[in-house]
N, C-alpha and C positions, 0 to 999 in steps of 0.2 A: 602323211609322210613328207619330209622335206628331202629333196634330192639336190646334191651339188654336182653339177656336170663340169668336167674339166677337159679342155682341149690343150694338151701339153705342148710346151715349147720352152725356149730359154730366153728369147728376146720378148716374146709376147705369149702369155698363157691366158687362154679364154676361160671364163667361168660363167655358169648360169645356175641360178637357184630357182627350183620349181617346188611348189606345194601341190601335192597330189592327194586327192581324196575321192574315193568311190568313182574312179575313172575320169574325174574332172581334174585338169591340170591348169595351174595358174603360175605365170612367171612372176617371181618376186623381185628378182634383180639379175642383171647380167653386166658383164664388163670384162676388163682385162687387167692382168698384172703385167707390168712392163719392167724390163731391166735394161739399163743403159749399155750400149755397146762401148767397148774400150775398157770397161771395168773387168778386173780379173774374174774368171769363171767361179772360183770359190765364193767370192763376194756376191755374185749374181745368184748363185744357188742358195746362199744364206738369205738373201732378200726374198726369193721365191718362197722358201720355207716360212719366213716370218709373216709375209703377206697372206699366205694360205692359212697359217695359224690364226691370224686375225679374222679372216673370212669364216673359218669354221667356228671360232669362238662367238662371232656375232650371229650367224645364222643357225647354228646348232643343227646341221643336217643329220638325218637318220642314216643316210648312205651317201657314198660318193661314187659317181660313174665317171670312168676315165677312158678316153679313147686309147686304144693300143697303138703302139708305135708303128708307123709305116713310112718308109722313105724309099725313093726310087734310086737316085744316082748320087746325091751328095752325102757321102758317108760321114764327113766331118760334121755337118749339121745334124745328122742322125745321132752321132755320139753325144753332142751337146743336149739334144732333146732327150736322149736316154738318161743322161745325168739328171736333168731337171725332173724327168718322170720319176726317177728314184727318190728325189726329195719330196715330190708330191705324195708318193705312196708311203714313204716314211712318216711324213707329217700326219697323214690320215691314220696310220696305225698307231702312232704315238698318242693321238687324241681319241682313239677307240672308235673311229668311224669306219664301218665296213666298206670295202672297196669292191666294185664290180667293174670288170673291164670288157670293152666292146670293140670289135674291129670296125673299120670304116664301113665295110659291107653290111654288118649287123645294124649299124646306125641308119644307113640308107634304107635298109629293108623295113626297119621298125617305123621310121618316120614317113618315108615316101612310098612304101609298099613295093619297092624294087631295089635290089641290092646294087644295081649298076646305075642308079639314078645320078643325074648331073647335080653338081653342088647347088646350082640355082633352084632346081626342083626341090631339093631337101630344105633349102631356106624358105621357099614359098610355102611348103607344107607345114613347116614349123610355125610360120606366121599364121596360117589358117587354123591349125590345130589348137593354138593357144589364143586365138581371137585377138591378135595384136594389130594395131593400126599400121605398123610397118615391120619390115624384117629387122631383127636386132643388128646393131652395128657395134664395133667393127666385125668383120668376118669371123675372127677368132672367138668372139663372144657368141655369135650366131651358131658356130660349130659346137661350142660347149652347151648351149641350150638344146641343140639337137641330141647331144649325147645324154643329157639329163632326161629329155623326152623319150629317148630310146629306152632308158631304164624304167621310167614310169610306165611305159606301154608294155614292157616285158616283165615287170616285177611280179605280176600274178602268176606267170608261168615259172618263176623262180621259187615261189613259196614252198613247194614240196621238197626242194633241195635243202631248204633252211631248217627243216624240222628234224 
């Protein structure tokens, strides 16, 4: 199974592509989609959709794992991320890629074994679990890899719901 993990944003969207088979997970690629500040939001959203379309077309994921929206105080940023997230979900649906959504707490629990783990702990566990020489960079890409790993580690418990 190929899992495309997404860490949503509108300036920087992290992505991580994992191949998982019989409990073994291998990182195929990770990186970010970036949009330039100062460009009108509709154009940025179009770029996110087009770049994500290209990623899906290239890697042909079986599923997409997306982190659910969480924001503390900056509502304006939250609205922009929510709009980008809508484009991400729309693009997956348009290309018939099933979407699974995970809260930050679920990602931390699945990867680090503790839902309140620090970001550094999650990144280090991601590195260890995937046998990587270093933590994926930038942070947005590392977060997306953790989301994909969360799905890969949780997928077997989701099978009964899919039938």
